[in-house]
C-alpha positions, -999 to +999 in steps of 0.1 A: +382+411-160+377+382-184+351+356-175+374+328-185+400+340-160+374+341-133+362+305-141+399+294-142+404+308-108+373+291-094+384+258-109+419+262-094+405+269-059+381+239-062+411+218-072+431+229-042+402+222-019+397+187-034+434+178-030+435+191+006+404+170+014+420+140-002+451+146+020+429+149+051+413+116+042+447+100+036+460+112+069+429+100+088+429+066+070+440+038+092+455+005+078+421-005+063+412+000+027+376+011+034+383+047+027+404+042-004+377+048-030+368+084-018+405+092-014+411+083-051+380+101-064+387+133-045+424+133-053+418+127-091+390+153-093+411+178-074+440+173-097+419+176-128+402+208-116+436+223-105+453+215-138+424+227-160+421+259-139+457+268-141+459+261-179+427+282-184+442+311-166+476+308-184+461+305-219+436+333-216+448+366-231+443+397-210+423+421-232+413+453-215 
């Protein structure tokens, strides 16, 4: 198996975990804006990791 595909899979999983954590923070956030900064940070990082992982898996050719 290709190392780039493994790294892409790991990035994708980290992105999913980051977006789920941002969703949990969003669901637990009351009307205050005190938890807004971590919510934005985890959401954006999760989205970046997810998109980069998916594109890395898609663009890597399977050479066996």
